[in-house]
C-alpha positions as CSV (number, residue, x, y, z in Angstrom):
1,M,19.1,-58.9,-12.1
2,S,18.4,-59.5,-16.1
3,R,19.7,-56.9,-18.2
4,K,15.9,-57.0,-19.4
5,I,14.5,-56.3,-16.5
6,I,17.1,-53.4,-15.7
7,Q,15.3,-52.3,-19.4
8,I,12.1,-52.4,-18.2
9,I,12.4,-50.6,-15.1
10,S,14.2,-48.2,-16.3
11,V,11.8,-47.5,-19.0
12,L,8.7,-47.4,-15.8
13,F,11.1,-45.1,-14.6
14,L,11.0,-42.6,-17.5
15,F,7.6,-42.9,-18.0
16,A,7.0,-42.0,-14.0
17,Y,9.4,-39.2,-14.9
18,K,7.6,-38.0,-17.8
19,T,4.4,-38.2,-16.3
20,E,5.3,-36.2,-12.9
21,T,6.8,-33.4,-15.1
22,V,3.6,-33.1,-17.8
23,A,1.4,-32.8,-13.7
24,A,3.2,-30.0,-12.4
25,Q,3.9,-28.5,-15.8
26,T,-0.5,-28.9,-16.0
27,N,-1.3,-28.3,-12.4
28,P,1.3,-26.2,-11.4
29,S,2.7,-26.2,-7.7
30,R,1.1,-23.7,-5.2
31,P,2.9,-20.3,-6.0
32,N,5.0,-18.1,-4.2
33,I,3.4,-14.5,-3.0
34,I,5.0,-11.7,-2.4
35,I,2.7,-7.8,-1.7
36,I,4.7,-5.0,-2.2
37,M,2.5,-2.2,-0.7
38,A,3.8,1.8,-1.3
39,D,3.1,4.5,1.2
40,D,1.0,7.4,0.2
41,L,1.8,6.5,-3.1
42,G,-0.5,9.4,-5.8
43,Y,-2.5,7.2,-8.4
44,S,-0.4,8.3,-11.6
45,D,2.8,8.6,-10.0
46,L,4.0,5.4,-11.7
47,G,5.3,5.5,-15.0
48,C,2.9,2.6,-16.0
49,F,-0.1,4.5,-14.2
50,G,0.3,8.0,-16.3
51,G,3.7,9.2,-14.7
52,E,6.9,11.2,-15.5
53,I,8.5,9.4,-12.4
54,N,11.7,6.6,-13.7
55,T,10.2,3.1,-12.8
56,P,10.9,1.1,-15.3
57,N,10.6,-2.4,-13.0
58,L,7.1,-1.7,-11.9
59,D,6.6,-0.8,-15.4
60,R,7.6,-4.2,-16.8
61,L,5.4,-5.9,-14.0
62,A,2.3,-4.2,-15.9
63,N,3.4,-4.8,-19.0
64,N,3.3,-8.6,-18.5
65,G,1.0,-8.4,-16.0
66,L,-2.7,-7.1,-15.1
67,R,-3.3,-3.1,-13.9
68,M,-6.7,-2.9,-12.2
69,T,-7.9,0.8,-12.5
70,N,-10.9,0.2,-9.9
71,F,-9.2,-0.5,-7.0
72,Y,-9.7,0.2,-3.7
73,N,-7.9,1.4,-0.2
74,N,-9.2,2.5,2.6
75,S,-7.7,5.9,2.5
76,R,-5.3,5.4,5.4
77,C,-2.3,3.3,6.1
78,C,-3.5,1.5,9.1
79,P,-6.9,0.3,8.3
80,T,-5.7,-0.4,4.7
81,R,-3.2,-2.6,5.8
82,A,-5.7,-4.3,8.5
83,S,-8.2,-4.9,5.9
84,L,-5.1,-6.3,3.1
85,L,-3.9,-8.3,6.0
86,T,-7.7,-10.2,7.3
87,G,-10.3,-9.4,4.0
88,Q,-12.1,-7.6,6.5
89,Y,-13.5,-3.8,7.0
90,A,-11.0,-2.4,9.6
91,H,-13.6,-1.4,12.1
92,K,-14.0,-5.4,12.3
93,V,-10.8,-6.1,13.2
94,G,-9.6,-3.1,15.6
95,L,-8.7,-0.1,12.7
96,A,-11.5,2.0,12.9
97,N,-8.9,4.7,14.4
98,N,-5.4,5.0,14.5
99,G,-3.1,3.8,17.4
100,N,-5.2,0.1,17.6
101,A,-4.0,-3.3,17.7
102,L,-4.7,-5.4,15.5
103,T,-7.3,-7.7,16.7
104,R,-7.2,-11.9,16.7
105,N,-10.7,-12.1,15.7
106,G,-9.4,-11.6,12.2
107,A,-6.3,-14.1,10.7
108,T,-4.1,-12.3,9.2
109,I,-2.8,-14.0,5.7
110,A,0.4,-14.9,7.2
111,E,-1.2,-17.1,9.6
112,L,-3.7,-18.7,7.3
113,L,-0.4,-19.4,4.8
114,K,2.0,-20.4,7.2
115,Q,-0.6,-23.0,8.8
116,N,-1.4,-24.9,5.5
117,G,2.7,-25.2,4.9
118,Y,3.8,-21.8,3.7
119,Q,7.0,-20.1,4.8
120,T,6.1,-16.3,6.1
121,G,8.4,-13.2,6.5
122,M,8.1,-9.5,6.5
123,V,9.9,-6.6,5.5
124,G,8.9,-3.1,6.0
125,K,5.9,-0.8,7.9
126,W,4.0,-3.2,10.0
127,H,1.4,-0.2,11.7
128,L,-0.4,-2.3,13.2
129,S,-0.1,-2.2,17.0
130,D,-0.7,-0.8,20.1
131,D,-0.1,2.7,20.9
132,V,2.7,3.0,23.2
133,Q,3.6,6.8,24.7
134,K,6.0,7.8,27.0
135,P,4.8,9.7,30.4
136,T,6.1,13.2,29.3
137,K,6.5,15.1,26.0
138,E,9.9,15.5,26.9
139,E,10.9,11.9,27.3
140,Q,8.2,10.8,24.3
141,L,11.0,13.1,22.1
142,K,14.1,11.8,23.7
143,W,12.6,8.1,22.8
144,L,11.6,9.1,19.1
145,N,15.5,11.1,19.0
146,H,17.5,7.5,19.6
147,Q,18.4,9.7,22.9
148,A,16.8,7.5,25.6
149,Y,14.9,4.1,26.0
150,L,17.0,1.8,23.8
151,N,15.9,-1.1,24.7
152,D,12.3,-0.2,25.5
153,S,9.6,-2.2,23.0
154,F,7.8,0.2,20.6
155,A,4.5,-1.8,21.4
156,S,2.9,-4.8,23.3
157,I,5.2,-7.4,21.9
158,E,2.3,-9.9,21.1
159,S,1.2,-7.4,18.5
160,Y,4.7,-7.5,16.3
161,P,4.4,-8.4,12.9
162,I,6.5,-11.6,14.4
163,N,3.4,-13.2,16.9
164,R,0.8,-12.7,13.5
165,G,2.0,-15.6,11.9
166,F,5.1,-13.9,10.2
167,Q,8.5,-15.9,10.6
168,K,10.7,-13.2,10.2
169,H,10.6,-9.3,10.1
170,Y,12.4,-6.9,9.7
171,G,11.5,-3.4,9.7
172,I,9.3,-0.5,11.2
173,I,6.4,-1.0,14.0
174,W,5.2,2.4,13.8
175,G,4.1,4.9,10.9
176,V,6.6,7.7,10.2
177,V,10.3,7.3,10.6
178,N,13.5,9.1,9.6
179,Y,14.7,7.1,6.5
180,F,18.3,7.7,7.2
181,D,18.0,6.8,10.9
182,P,14.0,5.2,11.5
183,F,12.6,4.9,14.9
184,S,11.0,1.9,16.0
185,L,13.2,-0.4,14.3
186,V,12.9,-4.3,14.8
187,N,14.8,-7.3,13.8
188,G,12.0,-10.1,14.9
189,V,11.5,-8.5,18.7
190,E,14.6,-7.2,19.4
191,P,15.0,-3.4,19.0
192,V,17.7,-2.0,16.1
193,K,19.8,0.4,18.4
194,E,22.1,1.4,15.8
195,V,22.5,1.7,12.3
196,P,25.3,2.5,9.8
197,K,26.0,6.2,8.2
198,D,24.9,5.3,4.8
199,Y,21.5,3.4,6.1
200,Y,18.3,4.7,3.9
201,I,15.2,2.7,4.7
202,T,14.0,1.9,1.8
203,D,17.6,0.2,0.6
204,A,16.9,-1.7,3.9
205,I,13.7,-2.7,2.6
206,N,15.2,-3.8,-0.5
207,Q,18.7,-5.7,0.3
208,R,16.1,-7.6,3.0
209,S,13.5,-8.3,0.8
210,V,16.1,-10.5,-2.1
211,E,18.0,-12.3,1.9
212,Y,14.6,-13.5,2.9
213,I,13.8,-15.0,-1.0
214,K,17.2,-16.6,-1.4
215,E,16.7,-18.1,1.7
216,F,12.9,-19.1,1.3
217,T,13.9,-21.0,-2.0
218,Q,16.6,-22.7,-0.5
219,K,13.6,-25.2,0.7
220,K,10.4,-26.6,-0.7
221,Q,7.7,-25.0,0.6
222,P,6.2,-22.0,-1.4
223,Y,6.4,-18.9,0.9
224,F,4.8,-15.4,1.3
225,L,6.8,-12.0,1.5
226,Y,4.9,-8.9,2.4
227,V,7.4,-5.6,1.1
228,A,5.5,-2.8,3.3
229,H,7.5,0.0,1.9
230,A,7.6,3.2,3.9
231,A,8.5,5.2,1.0
232,P,7.2,7.8,-0.2
233,H,5.3,8.5,3.2
234,W,6.2,11.9,4.5
235,P,8.9,13.9,5.7
236,V,10.5,13.2,2.1
237,H,13.5,11.9,2.4
238,A,15.7,10.8,-0.3
239,K,19.4,10.3,-1.3
240,P,21.1,13.1,-3.5
241,E,22.3,11.4,-6.1
242,D,18.6,10.2,-6.7
243,I,17.0,13.9,-6.2
244,A,19.5,15.1,-8.5
245,K,17.8,13.0,-11.2
246,Y,14.5,15.1,-10.9
247,K,15.6,18.4,-9.9
248,G,14.1,21.1,-12.0
249,K,11.8,18.5,-13.5
250,Y,9.0,19.9,-11.4
251,D,9.5,23.5,-12.4
252,M,6.7,23.5,-14.9
253,G,4.5,23.5,-11.7
254,W,1.6,21.3,-10.3
255,D,-0.8,22.7,-13.0
256,E,1.2,21.5,-16.0
257,L,2.0,18.4,-14.1
258,R,-1.4,17.1,-14.2
259,K,-2.5,17.9,-17.8
260,Q,0.8,16.1,-18.5
261,R,-0.4,12.8,-16.8
262,Y,-3.8,13.7,-17.9
263,N,-3.4,13.4,-21.4
264,R,-0.8,10.2,-20.8
265,M,-3.4,8.4,-18.7
266,V,-5.8,9.4,-21.9
267,K,-3.1,8.1,-24.6
268,M,-2.7,4.9,-22.2
269,G,-6.3,3.7,-21.8
270,L,-6.1,4.2,-18.2
271,I,-8.8,6.7,-17.9
272,N,-12.1,7.4,-20.9
273,P,-12.0,11.8,-21.3
274,T,-15.2,11.8,-22.2
275,T,-16.3,10.4,-18.3
276,T,-13.4,11.6,-16.4
277,K,-12.4,15.0,-17.6
278,L,-9.8,17.2,-16.6
279,I,-10.0,19.4,-13.7
280,D,-8.1,22.3,-12.2
281,V,-5.6,20.9,-9.3
282,M,-7.1,21.8,-5.6
283,G,-5.0,22.9,-2.6
284,K,-4.6,26.0,-0.5
285,N,-1.7,27.0,-2.5
286,G,-3.6,27.8,-5.8
287,A,-2.4,28.5,-8.7
288,W,1.5,27.6,-9.5
289,E,2.0,31.2,-11.6
290,K,0.8,32.9,-8.6
291,L,3.5,31.9,-5.8
292,S,7.1,33.7,-5.6
293,A,10.3,32.5,-7.2
294,E,11.2,31.3,-4.1
295,E,8.3,29.6,-3.2
296,K,8.1,27.5,-6.4
297,E,12.1,26.7,-6.3
298,K,11.1,25.0,-2.5
299,Q,8.1,23.3,-4.4
300,S,9.7,22.0,-6.7
301,L,12.5,20.4,-4.6
302,K,9.8,19.1,-2.8
303,M,7.9,16.9,-5.4
304,A,11.9,16.1,-7.2
305,T,12.3,14.1,-3.3
306,H,9.0,12.5,-3.6
307,A,9.7,11.6,-7.1
308,A,13.4,10.2,-6.1
309,M,11.7,8.4,-3.0
310,I,9.2,6.8,-5.3
311,E,12.3,5.6,-8.1
312,R,14.4,4.2,-5.3
313,L,11.4,2.0,-3.9
314,D,11.3,0.3,-8.2
315,I,15.2,0.3,-7.8
316,G,14.3,-2.4,-4.8
317,V,11.3,-3.9,-6.9
318,G,13.9,-4.8,-10.2
319,Q,15.8,-6.3,-7.3
320,I,13.1,-8.6,-6.2
321,I,12.7,-9.3,-9.8
322,K,15.9,-10.3,-10.7
323,T,16.3,-12.3,-8.0
324,L,13.6,-14.1,-8.7
325,E,14.5,-15.2,-12.0
326,Q,18.1,-16.0,-10.7
327,T,16.0,-18.4,-8.6
328,N,13.9,-19.6,-11.8
329,T,10.9,-19.2,-9.9
330,L,9.4,-16.1,-11.1
331,N,7.0,-17.7,-13.2
332,N,4.8,-19.0,-10.5
333,T,5.2,-16.4,-8.4
334,V,2.0,-14.0,-7.5
335,I,3.2,-10.1,-7.4
336,I,0.7,-7.9,-6.0
337,F,1.8,-4.2,-5.9
338,L,-0.7,-1.5,-4.7
339,A,-1.0,1.9,-2.2
340,D,-2.4,2.5,1.0
341,N,-3.5,6.0,-0.2
342,G,-3.3,8.2,-2.8
343,A,-0.9,11.0,-2.4
344,S,-1.2,12.6,1.2
345,P,-1.3,16.3,2.0
346,E,0.0,16.4,5.6
347,I,3.3,18.6,6.2
348,P,3.9,18.3,9.8
349,N,5.1,21.5,11.1
350,V,5.8,20.7,15.3
351,P,7.7,17.2,16.6
352,G,5.9,15.7,18.9
353,Y,3.6,12.3,19.0
354,D,5.9,10.4,16.2
355,R,7.8,13.3,15.5
356,P,11.0,13.1,16.5
357,S,12.6,16.9,17.5
358,Q,16.3,16.2,16.8
359,T,18.7,13.5,15.2
360,R,20.6,11.3,17.4
361,D,23.6,13.1,17.7
362,G,21.2,16.3,18.8
363,K,20.9,18.7,15.5
364,N,17.5,20.2,15.3
365,L,15.1,19.2,12.9
366,Q,13.4,21.8,10.6
367,Y,9.6,21.5,9.7
368,D,8.5,23.1,7.1
369,K,8.2,26.7,8.3
370,D,12.1,26.5,9.0
371,V,12.9,24.5,6.1
372,T,15.4,25.9,3.0
373,T,16.4,24.6,-0.1
374,A,19.6,23.4,0.8
375,T,18.1,21.1,3.2
376,I,15.0,19.5,1.5
377,G,15.5,15.7,1.2
378,S,17.9,15.7,3.8
379,E,18.1,13.9,7.5
380,I,17.6,17.4,8.9
381,S,14.4,18.4,7.2
382,Y,10.9,17.2,8.2
383,T,7.9,18.3,6.2
384,G,5.8,17.0,3.2
385,I,4.5,18.1,-0.4
386,G,1.5,19.5,0.9
387,N,-2.2,19.1,-0.7
388,N,-1.8,20.6,-4.2
389,W,1.0,18.3,-5.3
390,A,-0.6,15.4,-3.4
391,N,-3.8,16.6,-5.5
392,A,-1.8,17.0,-8.7
393,A,-0.3,12.9,-8.1
394,N,-3.2,11.5,-7.6
395,T,-4.3,13.0,-11.3
396,P,-7.0,12.4,-12.6
397,Y,-9.3,12.5,-8.9
398,K,-10.6,14.9,-6.4
399,F,-8.6,15.3,-3.4
400,W,-5.9,13.1,-1.6
401,K,-5.2,10.8,1.6
402,I,-7.8,10.4,4.3
403,E,-10.6,11.4,2.3
404,S,-13.2,9.1,0.8
405,Y,-13.3,10.7,-2.4
406,E,-11.4,8.7,-6.0
407,G,-8.3,10.8,-5.1
408,G,-7.7,9.4,-1.1
409,I,-9.0,5.9,-2.1
410,H,-8.0,4.8,-5.3
411,T,-5.2,2.7,-5.7
412,P,-3.1,1.6,-8.7
413,M,-2.9,-2.1,-8.7
414,I,-0.4,-5.0,-10.8
415,V,-0.9,-8.1,-11.0
416,H,1.9,-10.0,-12.4
417,W,1.6,-14.2,-12.0
418,P,2.9,-15.6,-15.4
419,A,2.3,-19.2,-14.8
420,G,-1.7,-18.3,-13.5
421,L,-2.7,-15.4,-15.2
422,K,-4.8,-15.5,-18.2
423,A,-5.6,-12.1,-19.0
424,K,-3.6,-10.6,-22.0
425,K,-0.1,-9.1,-20.9
426,G,-0.4,-5.7,-20.2
427,S,-3.8,-5.5,-20.6
428,I,-6.6,-3.1,-18.1
429,S,-9.0,-4.5,-15.7
430,S,-11.8,-2.2,-14.8
431,A,-13.5,-4.4,-12.5
432,L,-14.7,-3.2,-8.7
433,G,-11.9,-4.1,-6.3
434,H,-11.3,-3.5,-2.6
435,V,-8.5,-4.2,0.0
436,T,-10.1,-7.1,1.4
437,D,-10.6,-8.7,-1.9
438,V,-6.8,-10.0,-1.3
439,L,-7.0,-12.3,1.5
440,P,-10.0,-14.2,-0.3
441,T,-7.8,-14.5,-3.8
442,L,-4.6,-16.0,-2.4
443,L,-6.7,-18.4,-0.1
444,D,-8.3,-19.3,-3.7
445,I,-4.8,-18.9,-5.8
446,A,-3.7,-21.4,-2.6
447,K,-6.4,-23.8,-2.5
448,L,-7.5,-23.3,0.5
449,N,-11.1,-22.6,2.8
450,Y,-11.3,-19.7,5.1
451,P,-11.5,-21.3,8.8
452,S,-14.2,-20.4,11.6
453,T,-11.5,-20.3,13.9
454,Y,-7.7,-19.9,14.5
455,N,-5.6,-20.9,17.2
456,G,-8.3,-20.4,19.5
457,H,-10.1,-17.5,18.6
458,S,-13.0,-17.4,16.6
459,L,-12.9,-15.5,13.8
460,T,-15.4,-13.1,12.3
461,S,-16.7,-13.2,8.4
462,L,-15.1,-12.3,5.6
463,D,-15.9,-9.0,4.0
464,G,-13.9,-9.5,1.1
465,K,-14.4,-11.6,-2.3
466,S,-11.8,-13.5,-4.8
467,F,-10.7,-11.8,-8.0
468,L,-9.2,-15.3,-9.1
469,P,-11.8,-15.4,-11.9
470,V,-11.1,-11.9,-13.1
471,L,-6.8,-13.1,-12.9
472,Q,-8.1,-16.0,-15.0
473,N,-9.9,-14.0,-17.6
474,K,-13.0,-16.0,-16.4
475,I,-15.1,-12.8,-15.7
476,T,-14.1,-9.3,-16.3
477,K,-16.9,-8.1,-13.6
478,G,-15.8,-7.8,-9.5
479,R,-17.7,-7.5,-6.7
480,D,-20.9,-4.8,-6.6
481,S,-20.1,-2.5,-3.6
482,V,-17.9,-1.2,-1.4
483,F,-18.3,1.0,1.5
484,F,-15.6,3.6,3.2
485,Q,-15.8,5.1,6.7
486,H,-12.7,6.4,8.0
487,A,-11.9,10.0,10.0
488,K,-15.0,10.8,9.4
489,G,-14.6,10.8,6.1
490,M,-17.8,8.1,3.9
491,A,-18.6,6.5,0.4
492,F,-20.6,4.0,-0.6
493,I,-20.2,2.7,-3.9
494,N,-22.4,0.0,-5.7
495,K,-22.1,-0.6,-9.0
496,N,-21.8,2.2,-11.3
497,W,-23.0,5.0,-8.3
498,K,-21.4,6.6,-5.3
499,I,-22.1,8.5,-2.6
500,V,-19.5,10.4,-0.5
501,S,-19.0,12.7,2.3
502,K,-16.1,15.0,3.4
503,T,-13.9,14.5,6.5
504,G,-16.3,16.9,9.2
505,D,-18.7,17.0,11.8
506,V,-21.3,16.8,10.5
507,A,-22.5,13.9,7.3
508,N,-23.2,16.1,3.7
509,W,-23.5,13.4,1.6
510,E,-22.7,14.1,-2.2
511,L,-23.6,11.4,-5.2
512,Y,-22.0,10.9,-8.4
513,D,-23.0,8.2,-11.3
514,L,-19.0,7.0,-11.4
515,S,-19.7,5.4,-14.9
516,K,-20.2,9.1,-16.4
517,D,-18.3,11.0,-14.1
518,K,-15.5,9.2,-12.1
519,N,-13.6,12.2,-10.9
520,E,-17.0,13.5,-9.7
521,T,-18.0,16.8,-10.6
522,T,-21.5,17.0,-10.5
523,N,-23.4,15.8,-7.7
524,L,-26.8,14.1,-8.7
525,S,-28.5,14.3,-5.1
526,A,-30.8,16.4,-5.7
527,K,-32.0,14.6,-9.6
528,Q,-31.6,11.6,-8.0
529,P,-33.7,11.9,-4.3
530,E,-34.9,8.6,-4.4
531,L,-31.3,6.5,-5.3
532,F,-29.7,8.9,-2.9
533,R,-31.8,8.2,0.0
534,S,-31.8,4.5,-0.2
535,M,-28.0,4.7,-0.9
536,I,-27.6,6.3,3.0
537,T,-29.9,4.0,3.9
538,S,-27.8,1.1,3.1
539,W,-24.5,3.4,4.6
540,E,-26.3,3.3,8.5
541,Q,-27.1,-0.3,8.1
542,W,-23.8,-1.6,7.2
543,Y,-22.3,1.0,9.7
544,E,-24.4,0.0,12.5
545,T,-23.3,-3.7,12.4
546,M,-19.7,-2.1,12.7
547,K,-20.0,-0.4,15.7
548,P,-20.2,-3.1,18.1
549,Y,-16.7,-3.8,17.0
550,I,-16.0,-0.1,17.6
551,K,-16.6,0.5,21.4
552,L,-14.7,-2.5,22.2
553,R,-12.1,-1.0,21.1
554,P,-9.9,1.1,23.5
555,G,-9.4,4.7,22.5
556,S,-7.2,5.3,19.3
557,G,-4.3,7.4,18.8
558,P,-4.2,10.7,16.8
559,Q,-6.0,11.3,13.9
């Protein structure tokens, strides 16, 4: 071959290479996708949402990404996870109540992406399997305590993540765990029967997430990783060195905490003080100043432990970011962070159902009435932060987890995607969004259509709406409306208007104008009777469409 021909071939090769490179830069390949979910996180717990808790890594994602301040969940663990993964209202896919398995008329994000060439993995809490119980309470407690039935499955194997589209899963099947020795821990379908003495589940989730990313990155296909933390769900368990960082920090009490967070949120532009006024902390313990010194010490330590759990979660986010940087994949990885509901008012009082009575080696656990300042945060302590701290954590809003008021259903939401996010770095979006919107958004990003069937099962329609145009800065408005119903709590948001009813036996609807009263202080039902009635009718009509799916499901577990 002559030298001239070789030169011509070289020029053509170089031109083809440059053309391919330019095409890759202007039309980036399908991105990797990572969803990170916190459990029972307060709306204002993170630093980037006005909190005092040290969360530099989530703050970094927010400062270089987009915060969505008008995004909603389903007020409870299972329903939110069901909607997140399927893009449908939880009622339609088996999770109107806790204790049921995710049904097959909804395909998960993992199933749809895996079918289209994505690698898929999950680390952490599943909580979408059927309810399994032992015949007697004594047997149930032995199982929860790791003292018997170590080879038993924790639910039907077909309902495990490994059989819902995830090629790999390390984490827990149930919803409540001892952070130092978790029940229902699995690797794929195999029970993890023992853990090291220095085990802490948040660290394990962080470590496995990094391992999965490194493994997935070795292949050319993109991947979807779902990182579902247990933290900071009760029991409040944290490492002593993490608790020490926050000891004494909450001696100021929940009333002062709310004021400080509120003021920071206003300064950061997260809330408008005209439309979102500072309101008193709600909770059965009343004003902080009326507590005894002993009770203040106990309460302060509970919140310190809650904060420590969140900081440890954030450390894991930092490890994920570092791994993405090391593998040169941060630029084209979509990272979505959110919470399954508001901070929780729950304080477990007795063992049973999903709450153990002893450690593996037979030490009795201390529930709230027995817990002491010497044991809070340790493995033998089994307590929660209670409703006063929960409401303060949900500043500026009312109520907490389970309720359909803003404090129960409003989630902090962060989207980070340097290659595709067109909104200004660190910007804040007030576009209305809901967890059902995540799946259609990811399908849009991956340029995929939602199928009518999956693996031989007919799929019911999506309820979510893609917010990719918001991320691309093409529009500022999200969806127009969203419905809520869980544990007899109900709500309907239509543009600026919201009706809501507290959990209870009888609907007691209220009407609020969210454009002027975001934290629901002035009930306008008497002043706007026609609007009020029409919105109740719309909610009732929606719920009628949910009822057929609810009737098809087996009995639910405890609320």
